[in-house]
C-alpha angles and dihedrals in degrees: 000000000000124000095261092054090047092052091049091049090050090050092050092049091050090050092053090050090054088058097226096300092144108113122209117230117243109246114253110249116232137175119356093356093062089044091052092048090051090050090048092051094047096047091229120168112243135192118223123195112201124210087252089062096252114140120214129186126198149099123294108243097175140351133188138166095296110016146044122207109213123194106206093189095239097119093259124115115273115281116239114220125189111230093226088064093055120095097183144336133200136179119250124201115316114247093239092051091049093054093048091049091057094054 
């Protein structure tokens, strides 16, 4: 066994002794992913235009690398949209702002 193989074997043994306590860092969100997470946290109503031309309005319940779950507020379960089928999305007025504007 050469020295590189020996070092790698020692590292693997040390890793097993630690019992998998190494924690992976969460990836930093950038671009549209951080924007979607901010919309999700704020509960803002958004408008999504799909590539088919359909327009949907609702609140982002969850988003990940490939999908967005949109609650349209019609009593049905959230709709799951694949990001590749979305042409654009934009926030509409926030619910809190709308209620203060009416007063």
